C-alpha positions in Angstrom: 184.7 17.2 85.8 188.4 17.5 84.1 188.9 16.1 80.6 185.1 16.2 79.7 184.7 17.9 76.7 181.2 19.2 75.4 180.1 18.4 72.0 179.2 20.7 69.7 175.6 21.1 68.7 176.0 21.7 64.8 172.7 22.6 63.1 171.0 23.6 66.0 170.4 27.2 64.4 167.9 25.3 62.3 165.9 24.1 65.3 165.7 27.8 66.4 165.0 29.8 63.1 161.8 31.9 62.9 159.0 30.2 62.0 156.7 33.4 60.6 158.2 33.4 57.2 155.9 35.6 54.6 156.6 33.2 51.4 155.3 29.9 52.1 157.9 27.3 51.4 157.5 23.9 49.3 160.0 21.6 50.2 159.7 18.0 48.9 161.0 15.5 50.2 162.2 12.2 48.4 161.3 8.6 49.9 163.4 5.8 49.4 161.2 2.7 48.3 162.7 -0.7 49.6 163.9 -3.0 47.3 161.3 -5.7 48.6 158.1 -3.2 47.6 156.8 -3.7 44.4 153.7 -3.5 42.6 151.2 -6.2 42.0 151.0 -7.3 38.4 147.8 -7.6 36.7 148.5 -10.8 35.6 151.1 -13.2 37.2 154.0 -14.4 35.1 153.3 -17.8 32.9 156.0 -19.7 35.6 153.9 -18.2 39.0 150.5 -18.3 40.2 148.2 -15.7 42.0 145.6 -16.5 44.6 143.5 -14.1 46.3 143.2 -14.8 50.2 140.7 -13.2 52.6 141.6 -11.9 56.2 140.5 -15.3 57.5 142.2 -17.6 54.8 145.3 -15.7 55.6 144.9 -16.4 59.5 144.4 -20.4 58.7 147.6 -20.3 56.4 149.7 -18.6 59.2 148.3 -20.9 62.1 149.0 -23.9 59.9 152.5 -23.0 59.2 153.2 -22.0 62.7 152.1 -25.4 64.1 154.2 -26.8 60.9 157.3 -25.0 62.3 156.7 -25.9 66.0 154.8 -28.8 66.2 155.5 -29.6 70.2 154.2 -26.5 71.1 150.7 -26.7 69.7 148.1 -29.1 71.5 147.2 -32.0 69.4 144.7 -31.7 66.4 142.8 -28.8 65.2 139.0 -28.0 66.0 136.8 -29.5 63.5 135.7 -25.8 62.1 139.5 -24.9 62.1 140.2 -28.5 60.1 137.1 -27.7 57.7 138.6 -24.1 57.2 141.9 -25.9 56.5 140.7 -28.3 54.1 138.7 -25.6 51.9 142.1 -23.8 51.8 144.1 -26.9 50.8 141.4 -27.1 48.1 141.5 -23.4 46.9 145.3 -23.5 46.5 145.1 -27.1 44.7 142.2 -25.8 42.5 145.0 -23.6 41.0 147.3 -25.6 39.8 
């Protein structure tokens, strides 16, 4: 093919270096922590609230938010069991006011 230039593979010698080193290497890699990841405080700030939810409560809350975002995609009312779970979750959230 005329005019085709092959790119040089720089750094490929690292791929083919011998692995039978007599001294073990200890390499430390720095891990960048994303800005949105933060530690959980022991107690919330005075202007914030903290509520502990189990997996089922989180699922119920996520389903409720999904239904609010897209009401035309969901079918009618929730089942009686789901309704009771929503009410219990609502009471739990409101009790922390």
